[in-house]
Structures are given as C-alpha cells and as structure tokens.
C-alpha positions as CSV (number, residue, x, y, z in Angstrom):
1,M,13.6,4.7,-1.0
2,S,14.6,1.4,1.4
3,E,12.9,-1.2,-0.6
4,E,11.7,-2.1,-4.2
5,F,9.9,-4.5,-6.3
6,E,8.4,-5.2,-9.5
7,S,4.6,-5.3,-9.7
8,T,3.3,-7.5,-12.6
9,R,-0.3,-5.4,-11.9
10,F,1.1,-2.4,-12.6
11,A,3.9,-3.2,-14.8
12,K,5.8,-0.6,-13.0
13,K,8.3,-0.5,-9.8
14,V,7.2,-0.3,-6.6
15,W,9.4,2.0,-4.2
16,L,8.7,2.1,-0.5
17,T,9.9,5.1,1.6
18,N,11.5,4.9,4.8
19,H,8.1,5.8,6.5
20,A,6.4,3.0,5.2
21,V,9.3,0.5,6.1
22,V,9.3,2.1,9.4
23,A,5.0,1.9,9.7
24,M,5.1,-1.8,8.1
25,K,7.3,-2.9,11.4
26,K,5.3,-0.8,13.6
27,R,2.3,-2.7,12.2
28,N,3.6,-5.9,11.7
29,V,3.1,-6.1,8.1
30,T,5.6,-7.8,5.8
31,L,6.9,-7.7,2.5
32,I,5.2,-10.4,1.1
33,E,1.7,-8.6,2.2
34,V,2.8,-5.6,0.9
35,K,3.4,-6.9,-2.2
36,D,0.4,-9.5,-2.1
37,L,-1.8,-5.7,-1.3
38,I,-0.1,-3.9,-4.3
39,E,-0.9,-7.0,-6.9
40,N,-4.5,-7.9,-5.5
41,G,-5.8,-4.9,-3.5
42,E,-8.7,-2.6,-4.8
43,Y,-7.1,0.4,-6.2
44,L,-8.9,4.0,-5.3
45,E,-7.8,6.7,-6.5
46,K,-8.1,9.9,-4.1
47,E,-6.8,12.9,-6.8
48,P,-4.1,12.2,-9.1
49,P,-1.5,10.6,-8.7
50,H,-2.5,10.0,-5.4
51,G,-4.4,6.9,-4.2
52,W,-4.7,4.1,-1.7
53,I,-4.4,0.1,-2.1
54,F,-6.8,-2.2,0.3
55,Y,-7.1,-5.7,1.0
56,Q,-8.6,-7.6,3.6
57,F,-6.1,-10.6,4.6
58,A,-7.7,-13.6,6.3
59,S,-5.0,-14.5,8.5
60,R,-5.1,-10.6,10.0
61,L,-7.6,-9.4,12.6
62,D,-6.6,-5.7,12.1
63,N,-8.2,-5.3,8.7
64,N,-8.4,-3.7,6.2
65,V,-4.5,-3.1,5.5
66,C,-3.8,-0.3,3.2
67,A,-1.1,1.7,1.2
68,A,-1.4,5.5,0.6
69,I,0.4,6.0,-2.5
70,V,1.5,7.8,-5.7
71,V,1.6,6.9,-9.0
72,G,4.1,7.8,-11.6
73,Q,6.7,6.5,-13.2
74,A,6.8,4.0,-10.1
75,I,4.5,3.5,-7.2
76,I,5.8,4.8,-4.2
77,V,4.3,3.8,-1.1
78,K,4.0,6.6,1.6
79,T,2.6,4.7,4.1
80,I,0.9,1.4,5.0
81,M,-1.9,1.3,7.5
82,V,-4.4,-1.3,9.1
83,N,-8.0,-1.1,10.5
84,W,-8.3,1.3,7.5
85,T,-11.6,2.9,6.6
86,E,-12.7,4.9,3.4
87,R,-14.1,7.9,4.4
88,N,-16.4,10.6,2.1
89,I,-15.0,13.7,3.0
90,P,-16.0,16.5,0.8
C-alpha cells in the first residue's frame, strides 16, 4: 500500500493501493478529494466485503467520483473512477 489515512466516519485506517494512486493521478483526483469521498460519499455494498463509495464534487465536471473498496480491519481503496454510474447487473 502506498498511502494511508484515518477515517473518522468508519473509525478505520484507509489504505490506497498502488493501482488507486495511479488511477487518482490519471483522473486528476486529489488525496483531499479522496478523503472527502470516504467521509461524505454514499456507501453502496456490492457483496461483502466489497462495495463502492461515490460522491458528487461541485468543482468537478466528471462526476460521480467513486472508490471501489474492500471493508475489513481497514478500508482498502482498490481504484478510483470518475463519471461513475451504478449498474444493476443480475
């Protein structure tokens, strides 16, 4: 893991994978935005322990910003996406 911070909301450490850090850079998503996303975004559980947290930033034109996460002893951010849309796939 290359970045880490504490989430007040989840009372856990948040770890960003190298893939997530590369995706952030590619999509011009800052660490401050990721922290805001984790603390204020809507959490959608996919299939435990996997899920998404997504958030609309007023300052961005490429909304929704979304983190694909795994929730365990820590929250692991696997990747960061922009223009994210929830899909109902059976």
